[in-house]
C-alpha positions in Angstrom: -0.9 15.1 18.3 -1.2 11.6 16.8 1.8 9.5 16.1 2.6 8.4 12.5 2.3 4.7 13.2 -1.2 5.2 14.6 -2.2 7.1 11.5 -1.0 4.2 9.3 -3.0 1.7 11.4 -6.1 3.8 10.7 -5.8 3.5 7.0 -3.5 6.4 6.5 -5.7 9.2 7.8 -5.3 11.2 11.0 -8.1 10.5 13.4 -10.2 13.4 14.6 -11.1 13.8 18.3 -9.9 15.1 21.6 -8.0 12.1 22.8 -4.9 10.1 22.1 -5.8 6.6 20.7 -4.1 3.4 21.9 -5.2 0.3 19.9 -6.0 -2.9 21.7 -5.5 -5.0 18.6 -3.5 -4.2 15.5 -4.5 -5.5 12.0 -2.1 -8.4 12.0 -3.5 -9.5 15.4 -7.0 -9.3 14.1 -6.0 -11.6 11.1 -4.6 -14.2 13.5 -7.8 -14.4 15.6 -10.0 -16.5 13.2 -7.1 -18.8 12.5 -6.7 -19.6 16.2 -10.5 -20.1 16.5 -10.6 -22.5 13.6 -7.5 -24.4 14.6 -8.8 -25.2 18.1 -9.4 -29.0 18.3 -7.8 -29.9 15.0 -5.1 -32.6 14.6 -1.9 -31.9 12.8 -3.1 -33.4 9.5 -6.1 -31.1 9.6 -3.9 -28.1 10.4 -1.6 -28.9 7.5 -4.7 -29.1 5.2 -5.7 -25.6 6.4 -2.1 -24.4 5.8 -2.2 -25.7 2.3 -5.5 -23.9 1.7 -4.1 -20.7 3.1 -1.1 -21.0 0.9 -3.3 -21.5 -2.2 -5.5 -18.5 -1.2 -2.4 -16.3 -0.8 -1.2 -17.4 -4.3 -4.6 -16.5 -5.8 -4.5 -13.1 -4.2 -1.0 -12.6 -5.3 -1.9 -13.4 -8.9 -4.9 -11.0 -8.9 -4.4 -7.3 -9.8 -2.4 -5.5 -7.2 -4.6 -3.8 -4.6 -3.6 -0.3 -3.5 -3.6 0.9 0.0 -1.8 0.3 3.3 -4.0 -2.7 4.3 -4.5 -5.1 1.4 -6.1 -8.6 0.9 -2.5 -9.9 0.4 -1.5 -8.6 3.8 -4.3 -10.4 5.4 -3.8 -13.6 3.4 -0.1 -13.6 4.2 -0.6 -13.1 7.9 -3.1 -15.9 8.1 -0.9 -18.3 6.1 2.0 -17.5 8.4 -0.2 -18.2 11.5 -1.2 -21.6 10.1 2.4 -22.5 9.4 3.3 -21.4 13.0 0.6 -23.6 14.5 1.7 -26.6 12.5 5.3 -26.1 13.7 4.2 -25.8 17.3 2.0 -28.9 17.1 4.9 -31.0 15.6 7.4 -29.6 18.1 5.2 -30.1 21.2 3.7 -33.4 19.9 0.2 -32.1 20.3 -2.6 -34.5 19.5 -5.0 -31.6 18.9 -4.3 -27.9 18.9 -5.2 -26.0 22.0 -4.3 -22.3 22.1 -4.0 -22.5 25.9 -1.1 -24.9 25.4 0.6 -22.6 22.9 3.2 -20.5 24.6 3.3 -17.9 21.8 -0.5 -17.2 22.2 0.0 -16.5 25.9 3.0 -14.4 25.2 1.2 -12.3 22.7 -1.4 -11.4 25.2 1.3 -10.3 27.6 3.1 -8.4 24.8 -0.2 -6.6 23.8 -0.7 -5.5 27.4 2.9 -4.3 27.6 2.6 -2.4 24.3 -0.6 -0.7 25.4 1.0 0.3 28.7 4.1 1.6 26.9 2.1 3.6 24.4 0.1 5.2 27.2 3.3 6.0 29.1 4.9 7.5 26.0 2.0 9.8 25.5 2.1 10.9 29.2 5.9 11.5 29.0 5.4 13.5 25.8 3.3 16.0 27.8 0.0 15.3 26.1 -2.9 17.1 27.8 -5.4 14.8 26.1 -6.8 11.7 27.7 -5.7 8.3 26.4 -8.5 6.2 24.9 -8.1 2.4 24.4 -9.8 1.5 21.1 -10.9 -1.9 19.8 -10.9 -1.4 16.0 -12.1 -3.7 13.2 -11.2 -4.0 9.6 -13.8 -2.9 7.0 -13.8 -3.4 3.3 -15.4 -0.6 1.3 -16.4 -0.8 -2.3 -17.0 2.4 -4.3 -18.3 2.7 -7.8 -17.1 5.5 -10.1 -19.7 7.7 -11.9 -17.6 7.6 -15.1 -18.5 4.7 -17.4 -15.8 2.1 -17.9 -13.9 2.9 -14.7 -13.2 0.0 -12.3 -14.6 -0.1 -8.8 -12.4 1.0 -6.0 -12.0 -1.5 -3.1 -10.1 -0.5 0.0 -9.7 -1.9 3.6 -9.8 0.4 6.6 -8.9 -0.1 10.2 -11.6 1.7 12.1 -13.8 1.8 15.2 -17.1 1.5 13.2 -18.5 1.2 9.7 -19.3 4.9 9.9 -15.7 5.8 10.7 -14.5 3.6 7.8 -16.8 5.4 5.5 -15.4 8.8 6.7 -11.9 7.6 5.9 -12.9 6.5 2.4 -14.7 9.8 1.7 -11.6 11.6 2.9 -9.5 9.5 0.6 -11.7 10.5 -2.4 -11.5 14.2 -1.4 -7.8 14.4 -0.6 -6.1 17.1 -2.7 -3.4 15.7 -4.9 -4.7 12.1 -4.4 -5.2 9.6 -7.1 -9.0 10.0 -6.9 -9.4 13.8 -6.8 -10.6 14.1 -10.4 -13.3 11.4 -10.2 -16.6 10.9 -8.4 -17.3 7.8 -6.5 -20.3 6.4 -4.7 -19.8 4.0 -1.8 -21.9 0.9 -2.5 -20.9 -1.5 0.3 -19.2 -1.6 3.7 -18.4 -5.0 5.1 -16.6 -6.0 8.3 -14.1 -8.6 7.3 -12.1 -8.9 10.6 -12.9 -10.1 13.1 -15.2 -12.6 11.5 -18.6 -13.5 12.7 -18.3 -15.8 15.7 -15.1 -14.2 17.0 -15.0 -12.4 20.3 -16.2 -8.9 19.2 
């Protein structure tokens, strides 16, 4: 009943329930939110400094051991670096003294595109003959750390796109139990669950 792209957005696992989910924000959009918040009121020089910091952060993440999963630290770092670069370009092109999202056409257009996407996904489900109601969901990105019981094994760190910390834990536990998965022969204990996006101070 659920579409593959929606399963991917949820960390690779089919969501349980008696409804068809439509997501208000996708992971990339969540990564852009703190950039827009931080950029508000900055001049071009300050934005360029943030861009350089984002580039350095992306390089650090890229140099670290590769992170498995469908939603990695590198994904988030790259999305945020791209957003800083876009803002710097917009400011230079529009001769902005300070950055204001309200004057950024692309920010306004994104809101319109998000509404259009949600309407299109809802209509698609209805045309497909689904008998289940559509539910609009506002998910978050959670980082889960799990420690193996076997000595000498590294911790497992994964990001999940989920409605709550509890749902993210369920996805992680399903990952560890999945037959044929890379973790099926080990035992892991979840030691931390942290909401990483949206950040504290953002709109939800």
